[in-house]
C-alpha positions as CSV (number, residue, x, y, z in Angstrom):
1,M,-4.5,-27.9,-8.7
2,S,-6.9,-29.4,-6.2
3,I,-9.6,-32.0,-7.0
4,N,-13.1,-30.4,-6.8
5,E,-16.5,-31.8,-6.4
6,K,-18.3,-33.0,-9.5
7,T,-19.7,-30.4,-11.9
8,Y,-22.8,-31.6,-13.8
9,T,-23.1,-29.5,-17.0
10,T,-26.7,-30.6,-17.6
11,A,-29.5,-32.2,-15.5
12,A,-28.3,-35.6,-16.8
13,D,-26.2,-37.7,-14.5
14,F,-25.4,-40.2,-17.3
15,M,-23.2,-40.1,-20.4
16,L,-25.1,-38.6,-23.4
17,H,-25.1,-40.7,-26.5
18,G,-26.9,-40.0,-29.8
19,G,-26.7,-36.9,-32.0
20,D,-28.1,-34.7,-34.7
21,Y,-31.6,-36.0,-35.7
22,N,-33.2,-34.4,-38.8
23,P,-36.8,-35.8,-38.9
24,D,-37.9,-32.8,-40.9
25,Q,-36.2,-34.5,-43.9
26,W,-38.4,-37.6,-43.4
27,L,-41.8,-36.3,-42.7
28,D,-43.1,-37.8,-45.9
29,H,-41.8,-41.2,-44.8
30,P,-43.6,-42.0,-41.5
31,E,-42.4,-45.5,-41.6
32,I,-38.8,-44.2,-41.3
33,L,-39.7,-42.1,-38.3
34,E,-41.3,-45.1,-36.7
35,E,-38.3,-47.2,-37.4
36,D,-36.0,-44.6,-35.9
37,L,-37.5,-45.1,-32.5
38,K,-36.7,-48.8,-32.6
39,L,-33.2,-48.2,-33.8
40,M,-32.5,-45.6,-31.2
41,K,-33.0,-48.1,-28.4
42,L,-31.0,-50.8,-30.2
43,S,-28.1,-48.4,-30.7
44,G,-27.9,-47.4,-27.0
45,S,-28.7,-43.8,-27.9
46,N,-30.4,-41.6,-25.3
47,T,-30.0,-37.9,-26.5
48,F,-30.8,-36.2,-29.8
49,S,-30.2,-32.7,-31.1
50,V,-33.3,-31.7,-33.0
51,G,-34.3,-28.7,-35.2
52,I,-30.9,-27.5,-36.2
53,F,-31.8,-26.8,-39.8
54,A,-35.5,-27.0,-39.6
55,W,-36.6,-23.4,-40.1
56,S,-38.2,-23.9,-43.5
57,T,-40.3,-26.8,-42.0
58,L,-41.2,-24.8,-38.9
59,E,-42.1,-21.7,-40.8
60,P,-42.6,-22.6,-44.5
61,E,-44.1,-19.2,-45.3
62,E,-43.6,-16.0,-43.3
63,G,-45.8,-16.1,-40.3
64,Q,-47.2,-19.6,-40.9
65,F,-45.8,-21.8,-38.2
66,H,-46.0,-25.6,-38.0
67,F,-44.9,-27.1,-34.8
68,E,-47.1,-30.2,-34.7
69,W,-44.4,-32.5,-36.3
70,L,-41.8,-31.3,-33.8
71,D,-44.3,-31.9,-31.0
72,S,-44.7,-35.5,-32.1
73,I,-40.9,-36.0,-32.5
74,I,-40.1,-34.7,-29.0
75,D,-42.9,-36.7,-27.4
76,N,-41.8,-39.9,-29.2
77,I,-38.2,-39.4,-28.0
78,H,-39.5,-38.9,-24.5
79,S,-41.7,-42.0,-24.7
80,I,-38.6,-44.2,-25.1
81,G,-36.7,-42.5,-22.3
82,G,-34.7,-40.2,-24.5
83,R,-33.7,-36.6,-24.0
84,V,-33.6,-33.7,-26.4
85,I,-31.1,-30.9,-27.1
86,L,-33.3,-28.4,-28.9
87,A,-31.7,-26.2,-31.5
88,T,-32.6,-22.7,-32.7
89,P,-32.7,-22.7,-36.5
90,S,-30.7,-19.6,-37.4
91,G,-27.9,-21.5,-39.0
92,A,-29.8,-21.8,-42.3
93,R,-32.7,-19.5,-43.0
94,P,-35.6,-20.3,-45.4
95,A,-35.6,-19.0,-49.0
96,W,-38.7,-16.8,-48.5
97,M,-36.7,-14.7,-46.0
98,S,-33.9,-14.0,-48.4
99,Q,-36.3,-13.1,-51.1
100,T,-38.5,-10.9,-49.0
101,Y,-35.7,-9.3,-47.0
102,P,-32.5,-9.3,-49.1
103,E,-30.8,-7.3,-46.4
104,V,-30.2,-10.5,-44.5
105,L,-27.8,-11.7,-47.2
106,R,-24.1,-11.2,-46.4
107,I,-21.8,-8.9,-48.3
108,D,-18.3,-10.3,-48.8
109,G,-15.0,-8.5,-48.4
110,S,-15.1,-7.5,-52.1
111,R,-18.5,-5.8,-51.3
112,V,-20.4,-8.4,-53.4
113,Q,-23.8,-9.5,-52.0
114,Q,-24.1,-13.2,-51.7
115,L,-27.1,-15.2,-53.0
116,H,-29.4,-17.3,-50.9
117,G,-27.9,-20.7,-49.9
118,G,-25.4,-22.5,-47.8
119,R,-25.3,-22.1,-44.1
120,H,-24.6,-19.0,-42.0
121,N,-24.9,-16.9,-45.1
122,H,-26.6,-14.1,-43.1
123,C,-25.7,-10.7,-41.7
124,F,-25.3,-10.8,-37.9
125,T,-26.1,-7.0,-37.7
126,S,-29.4,-7.2,-39.8
127,P,-32.3,-5.9,-37.6
128,I,-34.8,-8.0,-39.5
129,Y,-32.7,-11.2,-39.1
130,R,-32.3,-10.5,-35.4
131,E,-36.1,-9.9,-35.2
132,K,-37.0,-13.1,-37.0
133,T,-34.6,-15.3,-35.0
134,A,-35.7,-13.8,-31.7
135,K,-39.4,-14.4,-32.6
136,I,-39.0,-18.1,-33.5
137,N,-36.7,-18.7,-30.6
138,R,-39.3,-17.3,-28.2
139,M,-41.9,-19.5,-29.7
140,L,-39.7,-22.5,-29.2
141,A,-39.0,-21.6,-25.6
142,E,-42.7,-21.0,-24.9
143,R,-43.7,-24.3,-26.5
144,Y,-41.0,-26.6,-25.3
145,G,-39.3,-24.9,-22.3
146,K,-41.2,-27.1,-19.8
147,H,-41.1,-30.3,-21.8
148,P,-39.6,-33.1,-19.6
149,A,-37.4,-34.3,-22.5
150,L,-35.7,-30.9,-22.9
151,L,-32.1,-31.2,-21.6
152,M,-30.3,-28.3,-23.2
153,W,-30.5,-25.5,-25.8
154,H,-28.3,-25.8,-28.9
155,I,-28.1,-22.2,-30.2
156,S,-27.7,-22.1,-34.0
157,N,-24.9,-24.2,-35.4
158,E,-21.1,-23.6,-35.9
159,Y,-21.1,-19.9,-35.9
160,G,-18.6,-18.4,-38.3
161,G,-18.0,-16.0,-41.2
162,E,-18.4,-12.2,-41.5
163,C,-20.4,-9.5,-43.3
164,H,-19.2,-6.3,-44.8
165,C,-22.5,-4.6,-45.6
166,D,-23.3,-0.9,-44.8
167,R,-24.9,-1.9,-41.5
168,C,-21.9,-3.9,-40.4
169,Q,-19.6,-1.0,-41.4
170,N,-21.6,1.4,-39.2
171,A,-21.6,-1.2,-36.4
172,F,-17.9,-1.5,-36.8
173,R,-17.4,2.3,-36.5
174,S,-19.6,2.4,-33.4
175,W,-17.6,-0.5,-31.9
176,L,-14.4,1.5,-32.6
177,K,-15.7,4.7,-31.2
178,E,-16.6,2.8,-28.0
179,K,-13.2,1.1,-27.8
180,Y,-11.2,4.3,-28.4
181,K,-13.6,6.4,-26.3
182,G,-14.5,8.6,-29.3
183,D,-10.9,9.7,-29.7
184,L,-9.9,9.4,-33.4
185,K,-6.4,10.4,-32.6
186,A,-6.1,7.4,-30.2
187,L,-7.3,5.1,-33.0
188,N,-4.8,6.6,-35.5
189,D,-2.0,6.3,-33.0
190,S,-2.9,2.6,-32.3
191,W,-3.1,1.8,-36.0
192,W,0.1,3.7,-36.8
193,G,-1.9,6.0,-39.1
194,P,0.9,8.0,-40.8
195,F,2.1,4.7,-42.4
196,W,1.2,5.0,-46.2
197,S,-0.8,8.2,-45.3
198,H,-3.5,6.1,-43.6
199,T,-4.5,8.7,-41.0
200,F,-8.2,9.1,-40.7
201,N,-9.8,12.5,-39.9
202,D,-13.4,11.3,-39.8
203,W,-14.9,8.0,-38.5
204,S,-16.9,7.6,-41.7
205,Q,-13.7,7.1,-43.6
206,I,-13.0,3.8,-41.8
207,E,-13.9,0.6,-43.7
208,S,-13.5,-3.1,-42.9
209,P,-10.4,-4.8,-44.5
210,S,-11.0,-5.7,-48.1
211,P,-9.0,-7.3,-50.9
212,I,-10.1,-4.4,-53.1
213,G,-9.2,-1.8,-50.5
214,E,-7.1,-1.6,-47.3
215,N,-5.8,-4.8,-45.8
216,M,-2.2,-3.9,-44.8
217,V,-3.0,-1.8,-41.6
218,H,-2.5,-4.5,-39.0
219,G,-4.3,-2.6,-36.2
220,L,-7.3,-2.4,-38.4
221,N,-7.2,-6.0,-39.3
222,L,-6.9,-7.0,-35.7
223,D,-9.7,-4.8,-34.5
224,W,-11.9,-6.1,-37.3
225,K,-11.4,-9.7,-36.2
226,R,-12.2,-8.6,-32.6
227,F,-15.3,-6.9,-33.8
228,V,-16.5,-9.9,-35.8
229,T,-16.2,-12.0,-32.6
230,D,-18.1,-9.4,-30.6
231,Q,-20.8,-9.0,-33.2
232,T,-21.2,-12.7,-33.5
233,I,-21.6,-12.9,-29.7
234,S,-24.1,-9.9,-29.9
235,F,-26.1,-11.9,-32.4
236,F,-25.9,-15.0,-30.1
237,E,-27.1,-12.9,-27.1
238,N,-30.0,-11.7,-29.2
239,E,-30.9,-15.3,-29.9
240,V,-30.9,-16.4,-26.3
241,T,-32.7,-13.4,-24.7
242,A,-36.1,-15.1,-24.6
243,I,-34.6,-18.5,-23.9
244,R,-32.8,-17.3,-20.7
245,E,-36.0,-15.4,-19.7
246,L,-38.3,-18.4,-20.1
247,T,-36.1,-21.3,-19.3
248,P,-33.4,-20.1,-16.9
249,E,-32.8,-23.6,-15.6
250,I,-32.0,-25.1,-19.0
251,P,-28.3,-24.8,-19.9
252,I,-27.2,-23.2,-23.2
253,T,-24.4,-24.2,-25.6
254,T,-23.3,-23.7,-29.2
255,N,-20.9,-26.0,-31.0
256,F,-17.3,-24.8,-31.4
257,M,-15.1,-26.2,-34.1
258,A,-11.5,-27.1,-35.1
259,D,-9.6,-27.1,-38.3
260,T,-9.7,-30.7,-39.5
261,H,-6.5,-31.2,-41.5
262,D,-4.1,-29.8,-39.0
263,L,-6.5,-30.2,-36.0
264,I,-5.9,-26.8,-34.5
265,P,-8.5,-24.5,-32.9
266,F,-11.0,-22.8,-35.1
267,Q,-9.4,-19.4,-36.0
268,S,-12.2,-17.1,-37.2
269,L,-13.7,-16.4,-33.7
270,D,-12.1,-15.8,-30.4
271,Y,-13.6,-18.7,-28.4
272,S,-12.1,-17.4,-25.2
273,K,-14.6,-14.5,-25.4
274,F,-17.5,-16.6,-26.6
275,A,-17.0,-19.2,-23.8
276,K,-18.0,-16.6,-21.2
277,H,-21.5,-16.5,-22.7
278,L,-22.1,-20.2,-22.7
279,D,-23.2,-22.5,-19.8
280,V,-21.4,-25.5,-21.4
281,I,-18.7,-25.8,-24.0
282,S,-19.4,-28.2,-26.8
283,W,-17.4,-28.9,-30.0
284,D,-17.5,-30.8,-33.2
285,A,-14.5,-33.2,-33.6
286,Y,-13.7,-34.8,-37.0
287,P,-10.1,-36.0,-36.9
288,A,-8.8,-37.7,-40.1
289,W,-8.0,-41.0,-38.5
290,H,-5.7,-43.4,-40.5
291,N,-4.4,-40.6,-42.7
292,D,-1.1,-40.9,-44.5
293,W,0.8,-37.9,-43.1
294,E,1.1,-38.8,-39.4
295,T,0.9,-41.6,-36.9
296,T,-2.3,-42.5,-35.1
297,A,-0.7,-41.4,-31.9
298,N,0.4,-38.1,-33.2
299,L,-3.2,-37.3,-34.3
300,A,-4.4,-38.5,-30.9
301,L,-2.1,-36.0,-29.3
302,K,-3.6,-33.1,-31.3
303,V,-7.1,-34.3,-30.4
304,G,-6.1,-34.3,-26.7
305,F,-4.7,-30.7,-27.0
306,I,-8.0,-29.4,-28.5
307,N,-10.0,-31.2,-25.8
308,D,-7.9,-29.8,-23.1
309,L,-8.3,-26.3,-24.5
310,Y,-12.0,-26.4,-24.7
311,R,-12.3,-28.1,-21.3
312,S,-10.1,-25.5,-19.8
313,L,-12.2,-22.6,-21.1
314,K,-14.7,-23.1,-18.3
315,Q,-12.7,-25.6,-16.1
316,Q,-15.5,-28.1,-16.2
317,P,-16.6,-31.1,-18.4
318,F,-17.5,-30.3,-21.9
319,L,-19.7,-32.1,-24.5
320,L,-18.7,-33.7,-27.8
321,M,-21.6,-32.3,-29.9
322,E,-20.7,-33.8,-33.2
323,S,-18.5,-36.6,-34.4
324,T,-18.8,-39.4,-37.0
325,P,-19.1,-43.1,-36.2
326,S,-17.2,-43.8,-39.4
327,A,-16.3,-41.5,-42.4
328,V,-17.2,-37.9,-43.2
329,N,-17.9,-36.6,-46.7
330,W,-15.7,-33.5,-46.9
331,H,-12.1,-34.6,-46.1
332,K,-9.9,-34.8,-49.2
333,V,-10.0,-38.6,-48.7
334,N,-13.0,-39.8,-46.7
335,K,-11.6,-42.9,-45.1
336,A,-13.6,-45.1,-42.8
337,K,-12.6,-45.7,-39.2
338,R,-11.0,-49.1,-38.9
339,P,-12.5,-51.6,-36.5
340,G,-12.0,-50.6,-32.9
341,M,-11.2,-46.9,-33.7
342,H,-14.6,-45.6,-33.0
343,L,-14.7,-46.9,-29.4
344,L,-11.1,-45.8,-28.8
345,S,-11.6,-42.3,-30.3
346,S,-14.9,-41.9,-28.4
347,M,-13.3,-42.9,-25.1
348,Q,-10.4,-40.4,-25.7
349,M,-13.0,-37.6,-25.7
350,V,-14.5,-38.9,-22.4
351,A,-11.0,-39.3,-21.0
352,H,-10.2,-35.6,-21.6
353,G,-13.4,-34.4,-20.1
354,S,-16.4,-35.0,-22.4
355,D,-19.7,-36.1,-20.8
356,S,-21.1,-37.1,-24.2
357,I,-20.5,-38.9,-27.5
358,L,-22.9,-37.3,-30.0
359,Y,-22.8,-37.7,-33.7
360,F,-23.6,-35.9,-36.9
361,Q,-25.7,-37.6,-37.8
362,W,-28.4,-40.1,-36.7
363,R,-29.6,-41.2,-40.1
364,K,-27.9,-40.5,-43.4
365,S,-29.6,-38.0,-45.7
366,R,-31.0,-39.4,-48.9
367,G,-29.9,-36.4,-51.0
368,S,-27.7,-33.3,-51.2
369,S,-24.2,-32.8,-49.9
370,E,-24.4,-34.9,-46.7
371,K,-25.9,-38.1,-48.1
372,F,-22.6,-39.9,-47.7
373,H,-21.6,-38.3,-44.4
374,G,-21.2,-41.0,-41.7
375,A,-24.2,-41.8,-39.5
376,I,-25.5,-44.3,-37.0
377,V,-28.1,-45.5,-39.5
378,D,-27.0,-46.0,-43.0
379,H,-29.1,-46.1,-46.2
380,D,-29.5,-49.9,-45.7
381,N,-31.4,-49.2,-42.4
382,S,-29.6,-52.2,-40.9
383,T,-28.6,-53.0,-37.4
384,E,-26.2,-55.7,-38.8
385,N,-23.6,-53.5,-40.5
386,R,-20.3,-52.8,-38.8
387,V,-20.8,-49.2,-38.0
388,F,-24.2,-49.6,-36.2
389,K,-22.7,-52.4,-34.1
390,E,-19.7,-50.3,-33.2
391,V,-22.0,-47.4,-32.2
392,A,-24.1,-49.8,-30.1
393,K,-20.8,-50.9,-28.4
394,V,-20.0,-47.3,-27.6
395,G,-23.5,-46.9,-26.2
396,E,-23.1,-50.0,-24.0
397,T,-19.7,-48.8,-22.7
398,L,-21.1,-45.3,-21.9
399,G,-23.9,-46.9,-20.0
400,K,-21.3,-48.2,-17.6
401,L,-19.6,-44.9,-17.1
402,S,-22.3,-42.8,-15.3
403,Q,-20.1,-42.4,-12.3
404,V,-17.5,-40.6,-14.4
405,V,-20.0,-37.9,-15.4
406,G,-19.2,-34.5,-13.8
407,S,-15.6,-35.4,-12.8
408,N,-12.8,-33.2,-14.0
409,R,-9.0,-33.2,-14.7
410,P,-6.9,-31.1,-12.3
411,A,-3.5,-30.1,-13.7
412,D,-0.3,-28.5,-12.5
413,V,0.9,-27.6,-16.0
414,A,-0.7,-25.0,-18.3
415,I,0.0,-24.0,-21.9
416,L,-1.2,-20.5,-22.9
417,Y,-3.2,-20.3,-26.2
418,D,-4.3,-16.9,-27.5
419,W,-6.5,-16.4,-30.5
420,E,-5.6,-12.7,-30.9
421,N,-1.9,-13.6,-30.8
422,N,-2.4,-16.1,-33.7
423,W,-4.3,-13.5,-35.7
424,A,-1.6,-10.9,-35.3
425,L,1.3,-13.3,-35.9
426,N,-0.3,-14.6,-39.1
427,D,-0.8,-11.0,-40.3
428,A,2.8,-10.1,-39.6
429,Q,4.7,-9.6,-42.8
430,G,7.9,-11.1,-41.4
431,Y,9.5,-14.3,-40.3
432,G,8.5,-17.3,-42.5
433,S,5.2,-17.1,-44.4
434,K,4.6,-20.8,-44.1
435,T,6.5,-21.6,-40.9
436,K,4.9,-19.5,-38.1
437,S,2.6,-22.5,-37.1
438,Y,1.6,-21.1,-33.7
439,P,-1.0,-23.6,-32.7
440,Q,1.2,-26.5,-34.0
441,T,4.1,-25.2,-32.0
442,L,2.0,-25.3,-28.8
443,Q,1.1,-28.9,-29.6
444,E,4.8,-29.7,-29.8
445,H,5.3,-28.3,-26.3
446,Y,2.3,-30.3,-25.2
447,R,3.7,-33.6,-26.5
448,T,6.0,-34.6,-23.7
449,F,3.3,-34.2,-21.1
450,W,0.8,-36.2,-23.2
451,E,3.3,-38.9,-23.7
452,Q,4.0,-39.1,-20.0
453,D,0.3,-38.9,-19.0
454,I,0.8,-35.7,-17.1
455,P,-2.4,-33.6,-17.2
456,V,-2.3,-30.2,-18.9
457,D,-4.7,-27.3,-19.0
458,V,-4.6,-25.2,-22.2
459,I,-5.6,-21.8,-20.9
460,T,-6.1,-18.3,-22.2
461,K,-4.5,-15.1,-21.1
462,E,-7.5,-14.1,-19.0
463,Q,-7.3,-17.1,-16.8
464,E,-5.5,-17.4,-13.5
465,F,-1.8,-18.4,-13.7
466,S,-1.2,-19.0,-10.0
467,D,-3.0,-22.3,-10.1
468,Y,-0.1,-24.0,-11.8
469,K,3.5,-25.0,-11.1
470,L,4.5,-24.7,-14.7
471,L,3.3,-22.2,-17.3
472,I,4.4,-22.6,-21.0
473,V,4.0,-19.6,-23.3
474,P,5.4,-20.5,-26.8
475,M,5.5,-17.8,-29.5
476,L,3.5,-15.2,-27.5
477,Y,4.2,-12.6,-30.2
478,L,1.3,-10.3,-29.1
479,V,1.3,-9.6,-25.4
480,S,-0.1,-6.7,-23.5
481,E,1.7,-5.0,-20.6
482,E,-1.0,-6.4,-18.3
483,T,-0.2,-9.9,-19.3
484,I,3.5,-9.2,-19.0
485,S,2.9,-8.0,-15.5
486,R,0.9,-11.1,-14.6
487,L,3.7,-13.3,-16.0
488,K,6.2,-11.4,-13.9
489,R,4.1,-11.8,-10.8
490,F,3.6,-15.6,-11.5
491,V,7.4,-16.1,-11.5
492,A,8.1,-13.8,-8.6
493,D,5.6,-15.8,-6.5
494,G,7.4,-19.1,-7.2
495,G,6.1,-20.2,-10.6
496,T,8.1,-21.6,-13.5
497,V,7.6,-20.2,-16.9
498,V,8.9,-21.3,-20.3
499,M,8.9,-18.8,-23.2
500,T,10.2,-19.1,-26.7
501,Y,11.4,-17.3,-29.8
502,I,9.1,-14.7,-31.3
503,S,7.6,-13.7,-28.0
504,G,6.9,-10.2,-26.5
505,I,7.2,-8.4,-29.9
506,V,4.0,-6.3,-30.1
507,N,1.4,-5.0,-27.7
508,E,-2.3,-5.5,-27.9
509,F,-2.6,-2.9,-30.7
510,D,-0.1,-4.8,-32.8
511,L,2.5,-2.1,-32.2
512,T,6.1,-3.2,-31.6
513,Y,7.7,-2.5,-28.2
514,L,10.4,0.1,-28.5
515,G,13.8,0.1,-26.8
516,G,14.4,-3.6,-27.0
517,W,12.5,-6.3,-25.2
518,H,10.0,-5.1,-22.6
519,Q,12.0,-4.3,-19.4
520,D,9.8,-6.5,-17.2
521,L,10.6,-9.5,-19.5
522,Q,14.3,-8.7,-19.4
523,D,14.1,-8.6,-15.6
524,V,12.3,-11.9,-15.4
525,F,14.3,-13.8,-18.0
526,G,17.7,-12.1,-17.5
527,I,18.2,-11.7,-21.3
528,N,17.4,-9.4,-24.2
529,P,16.5,-11.1,-27.5
530,V,18.0,-8.7,-30.1
531,E,17.5,-10.5,-33.4
532,T,15.4,-13.3,-35.0
533,D,17.0,-15.3,-37.8
534,T,14.5,-16.9,-40.1
535,L,15.9,-20.0,-41.9
536,Y,15.1,-21.6,-45.2
537,P,14.1,-25.3,-45.1
538,S,17.5,-26.2,-46.5
539,D,19.4,-24.3,-43.8
540,R,21.0,-26.3,-41.0
541,N,22.0,-25.4,-37.5
542,A,22.0,-27.1,-34.1
543,V,21.9,-26.3,-30.4
544,Q,24.2,-27.9,-27.8
545,Y,22.1,-28.7,-24.7
546,G,23.4,-30.9,-22.0
547,N,25.6,-33.5,-23.7
548,R,23.6,-33.7,-26.9
549,S,23.2,-31.8,-30.1
550,Y,19.7,-31.0,-31.3
551,V,18.6,-30.0,-34.8
552,L,17.3,-26.5,-35.2
553,K,14.9,-25.3,-38.0
554,D,12.9,-22.3,-39.0
555,Y,13.9,-19.8,-36.3
556,A,16.9,-18.8,-34.1
557,T,17.1,-15.9,-31.7
558,V,20.3,-14.0,-31.1
559,V,20.3,-13.4,-27.4
560,E,22.1,-10.8,-25.3
561,N,22.7,-12.3,-21.9
562,H,22.4,-10.2,-18.7
563,S,22.0,-12.5,-15.7
564,A,20.7,-15.8,-17.0
565,D,22.4,-19.2,-16.8
566,V,23.2,-20.3,-20.4
567,V,22.2,-24.0,-20.7
568,G,22.2,-24.3,-24.5
569,T,24.3,-22.7,-27.2
570,Y,24.3,-22.4,-31.0
571,E,26.7,-24.6,-32.9
572,E,26.9,-22.7,-36.2
573,D,26.4,-19.4,-38.1
574,F,27.5,-15.9,-37.0
575,Y,25.9,-16.5,-33.5
576,V,27.9,-19.7,-32.9
577,G,28.6,-20.2,-29.1
578,T,26.0,-17.7,-28.0
579,P,22.9,-18.4,-25.8
580,A,20.2,-20.5,-27.3
581,V,18.5,-21.8,-24.1
582,T,18.6,-19.9,-20.9
583,S,17.4,-20.3,-17.3
584,N,17.0,-17.4,-14.9
585,R,16.2,-17.3,-11.2
586,Y,13.8,-14.4,-10.6
587,K,12.7,-13.9,-6.9
588,K,11.0,-17.1,-5.9
589,G,10.6,-18.6,-9.4
590,R,12.4,-19.5,-12.5
591,A,12.1,-18.4,-16.2
592,Y,13.4,-20.4,-19.1
593,Y,13.8,-19.0,-22.7
594,I,14.1,-21.3,-25.7
595,G,15.5,-19.2,-28.5
596,S,15.0,-21.5,-31.4
597,R,12.6,-24.1,-32.9
598,L,14.2,-27.4,-32.0
599,E,13.5,-31.1,-32.8
600,E,11.0,-33.2,-30.9
601,Q,13.6,-34.9,-28.8
602,F,14.8,-31.6,-27.3
603,H,11.3,-31.0,-25.9
604,R,11.3,-34.5,-24.4
605,D,14.7,-34.0,-22.7
606,F,14.1,-30.4,-21.7
607,Y,10.7,-31.0,-20.2
608,Q,11.8,-34.2,-18.6
609,E,14.2,-32.2,-16.4
610,L,11.4,-29.8,-15.4
611,I,9.1,-32.7,-14.7
612,G,11.6,-34.0,-12.2
613,E,12.5,-30.6,-10.7
614,L,8.8,-29.7,-10.2
615,S,7.7,-33.2,-9.1
616,L,5.1,-33.4,-11.8
617,E,3.5,-36.8,-11.9
618,A,1.0,-38.8,-13.9
619,A,-2.4,-39.0,-12.1
620,F,-2.3,-42.9,-12.3
621,P,0.9,-44.9,-12.6
622,V,1.0,-47.1,-15.8
623,T,4.2,-48.2,-17.4
624,H,3.9,-48.3,-21.2
625,G,5.6,-47.6,-24.4
626,P,5.1,-45.0,-27.1
627,G,1.7,-44.6,-28.6
628,V,-0.2,-45.6,-25.4
629,S,-1.9,-42.7,-23.5
630,V,-3.3,-42.8,-20.0
631,Q,-5.6,-39.9,-19.2
632,V,-7.4,-39.6,-15.9
633,R,-10.5,-37.9,-14.6
634,Q,-10.6,-37.4,-10.9
635,E,-13.0,-36.8,-8.1
636,V,-12.5,-36.6,-4.4
637,D,-12.7,-40.3,-3.6
638,Q,-12.0,-42.0,-6.9
639,D,-10.0,-41.7,-10.1
640,Y,-11.0,-42.9,-13.6
641,A,-8.0,-43.9,-15.8
642,F,-8.5,-44.4,-19.5
643,V,-5.6,-46.6,-20.9
644,M,-5.6,-46.2,-24.7
645,N,-3.5,-47.9,-27.4
646,F,-3.1,-45.5,-30.3
647,T,-1.0,-47.9,-32.3
648,E,-1.5,-50.6,-34.8
649,Q,0.3,-53.2,-32.7
650,Q,-0.3,-55.0,-29.5
651,Q,1.2,-53.1,-26.5
652,I,2.2,-54.5,-23.2
653,I,1.6,-52.2,-20.2
654,S,2.1,-52.6,-16.5
655,I,-0.6,-51.3,-14.1
656,N,1.3,-50.3,-11.0
657,S,-1.5,-50.2,-8.4
658,A,-4.8,-52.1,-7.9
659,A,-7.7,-51.0,-10.2
660,K,-11.1,-52.3,-11.4
661,D,-12.1,-52.3,-15.0
662,L,-15.4,-50.4,-15.2
663,V,-16.6,-52.2,-18.3
664,T,-15.7,-55.8,-17.5
665,G,-15.7,-55.7,-13.7
666,E,-12.2,-57.3,-13.6
667,D,-9.7,-56.5,-10.9
668,L,-6.5,-55.6,-12.6
669,S,-2.8,-55.0,-11.7
670,G,0.5,-55.9,-13.2
671,E,1.1,-56.7,-16.9
672,L,-1.7,-56.4,-19.4
673,A,-1.7,-56.7,-23.2
674,L,-3.6,-54.1,-25.1
675,A,-4.6,-55.0,-28.7
676,Q,-4.5,-52.6,-31.5
677,Y,-6.8,-49.6,-30.7
678,E,-7.9,-51.2,-27.4
679,V,-9.0,-49.1,-24.5
680,R,-9.4,-50.1,-20.8
681,I,-11.2,-47.9,-18.4
682,L,-10.2,-48.3,-14.8
683,A,-11.5,-47.1,-11.4
684,V,-9.0,-46.5,-8.7
685,N,-9.9,-45.6,-5.1
686,N,-8.0,-42.6,-3.7
């Protein structure tokens, strides 16, 4: 993929540093607010997200608005040269609203109305909630839209959850009528209605999935999840109507998330759809550094995968909207970042495409659930504690990286990730209930390229395939005929595709393909997968590939070969000696099929061959050992290489061309020692 001109996602041409600021918690402590301004400058912070949970302070009683405090805060931030990301407050509504308008409260899947409290405990369909959010958002846009400090709009906060109230049921039925063009038979056919006598003869009979009702009709479950995404987006669009009208020049974002323990994409919403409605992608990253179940490098790999997915959603730099400078307060074990890790983990985000390092939170709350969540300013209000000093170091470093802002990461390799596929696969009552692990499987295929510093885009099915030399589609269980056709065209035109076990099983309605594997897939891959064997953890098998045996676990596909070259065979069980890995020439391209889940080393060896065949290269040549990652952002005239040591030992690297350290100003080449968690940031002329 070619290197493009810079893309500035905001009006800022510098790295954003700062984070969530909640002055509404400290209005009775003016001395704290005054101190904040001094500390902001000392920490090297320049950007603050304001107003995220401030509704009860902005509108303490219905119709009584108080903006004076926010006027003062924004003016004060501007006075020290800071910028503001102004939030809409819909993520947590005031108590008076729940009391006066109980319809805004969500109904859960068991049809129980929730009490006031928490966050995002509101109905996205509720007309009164849409009216109230639209009103206060318009007032914010009218009041602050032209303020010179305003850099971006932060719409709500971490959208998620669902409501099953009568309004949502009616909205769901309307959504279904539109999708199926008013044809109830088409819906019944798509949901395989005769199963368990689940044919509907009136739209009013359809209800959302429920633990006290229907939850085994997979087409219903899949469409409900799609509806929840679309209804969330509809609510979002209602929020931004006045903002787009009054401030069309100010970019809009909302913060995406990731599951923390496994560090996989957030599953409840299809972000590939949501991304189309945003100007800038931002996300909240809280990896469990220094955990006891994986190496630091392995966790860094997962962070890189999520970064590359969210960057690829719009093929432009993204923003890190939330992170912690130390510990959080909601992991099972809330371990502090070790010295050096905060700078390293921050620079990893920048290396993969972030133009910001922002935190939750600026100052620790004094009470309630987040009083021990990490922050720039601790309860001691000190600039001398370790965390504040490490934040200031990040700020100092970011101040030297302005030229990196707007640069991107072109890639010749893409891995396809699909939210709908994951929903359907997890819903499937087959295979192994605990071993499907779709996102984790993609990360395993990502591993070799991350270890060898080869850039990867993690794309979705709607994105263009032809931009890449290599497209990897592991476990694409749900795949439409349209996507199959696009994969076929990609290979026919000269692309290389890798597909795995449990792929091409159902269509977009979650109905299985009849007559064996889809004929287009059989043509492209030269095989027909006829059976999937699911293994117990104690089962053992292996695959012979090249001159080596590789351990197999969880899944093995029995393959009927038509025209493919068999490059790997099973060593045991009733399918001993049959194809396990195949390669097929189709027109100008080649299609590989990996029929089983194989050990890490297989992926290294298999993809190493493809790297050679396709002339895939690291963007900047650095010789290093395991645990060191080199990620590069590129522009037309210059590359920026981030050389990062994700190990607990010193690592010796060799820089194979002349470079300048952007932080120290040193000219570097040849051997260099990287200390534990050290990062060096290099500029290289093209």
